[in-house]
C-alpha positions in Angstrom: 29.0 11.5 144.8 32.5 11.7 142.8 35.9 10.7 144.5 37.0 14.3 144.6 33.9 15.6 146.1 33.9 13.0 148.6 37.3 13.6 149.8 36.5 17.3 150.0 33.7 16.8 152.2 35.4 14.3 154.4 38.4 16.6 154.7 35.9 19.3 155.8 34.1 17.1 158.2 37.2 16.2 160.1 38.2 19.9 160.1 34.9 20.5 161.8 35.5 17.9 164.2 39.0 19.2 165.0 37.6 22.5 165.6 35.0 21.3 167.9 32.1 22.7 166.1 29.0 20.9 165.7 29.3 18.4 163.0 26.0 18.3 161.2 24.4 15.3 159.5 26.0 15.5 155.9 23.6 13.2 154.4 22.0 15.9 152.2 25.2 16.4 150.2 25.2 15.2 146.6 27.0 16.2 143.5 24.9 19.2 143.2 24.8 20.7 146.8 28.2 22.3 146.6 27.3 24.2 143.0 23.8 25.1 144.1 24.9 26.4 147.5 27.7 28.5 145.9 25.3 30.0 143.2 22.8 30.8 145.8 25.3 32.6 147.9 26.8 34.2 145.2 23.7 35.5 143.8 22.5 36.9 146.9 25.8 38.9 146.9 24.6 40.1 143.4 27.9 39.4 141.7 28.4 37.3 138.4 30.6 34.3 138.5 33.0 35.9 136.4 33.3 38.9 138.7 33.7 36.7 141.6 36.2 34.2 140.0 38.4 37.3 139.3 38.0 39.1 142.6 39.3 35.6 144.3 42.3 35.7 142.0 41.3 32.8 139.7 40.8 32.4 136.1 37.6 34.2 134.6 35.6 30.4 134.2 36.4 29.4 137.6 33.2 29.9 139.9 31.2 29.0 136.6 33.2 25.5 136.3 32.3 24.9 140.1 28.6 26.0 139.8 28.3 23.6 136.6 30.2 20.7 138.5 32.9 20.2 136.2 35.6 21.3 138.9 35.7 21.4 142.7 38.0 24.0 144.4 41.0 22.9 146.7 40.7 23.4 150.4 42.4 27.1 150.3 40.1 27.5 147.4 37.2 27.0 149.4 38.1 29.4 152.0 38.9 32.1 149.5 35.3 31.6 148.3 33.7 31.6 152.1 35.8 34.8 152.7 34.5 36.6 149.5 31.0 35.5 150.2 31.2 36.7 153.9 30.3 33.4 155.3 32.2 30.8 157.5 32.7 27.4 156.2 30.1 26.0 158.7 27.4 28.6 157.2 28.2 27.6 153.9 27.2 23.8 154.6 24.5 24.7 156.9 21.3 23.7 154.9 19.0 25.4 157.9 20.6 28.7 157.2 19.5 29.7 153.8 20.6 33.3 153.9 23.7 33.7 156.0 24.5 37.4 154.6 20.6 38.5 155.7 20.8 36.8 159.1 24.2 38.6 160.0 22.6 41.8 158.7 19.9 41.2 161.0 21.9 40.4 164.1 24.1 43.8 163.3 20.9 46.0 163.2 19.8 44.6 166.6 22.7 46.1 168.3 22.5 49.0 170.2 18.2 48.9 170.3 16.9 49.3 173.8 15.3 46.3 175.9 11.9 47.9 174.7 12.8 47.6 171.2 14.3 44.4 171.4 10.8 42.9 173.0 9.1 44.7 170.2 11.1 43.1 167.5 10.9 39.6 169.3 7.3 40.1 169.3 7.0 40.7 165.3 9.6 37.9 164.8 7.2 35.7 166.8 4.2 36.9 165.0 5.7 36.0 161.6 6.9 32.4 162.5 3.2 31.9 163.4 2.1 32.4 160.0 
């Protein structure tokens, strides 16, 4: 792991602890994790690296350089990336939450359902998890 990435991750872990958020095991992090996660979330949002770079006020190759492990964002840049992607920093680093945008969409869709409808949705989810 590069020195810059190690510093970035260490600083991020301190912020998580400071904010009383559950600090997850960070052993899975390596040089490619950040880049791969960024690419996955960006593609889920269906935007190009160039489009995202420009949307967050950076040069056209900014996101591409991060995804190719040629650069890392500053902490402020990371927050802009998260804001653009519609995820929290914790969601960005959570390997158990493969699709935070879809998860948020499902939760929003549950709002306003009756108790019977929620029971039906829950039974469908339980059935899906058995498979």
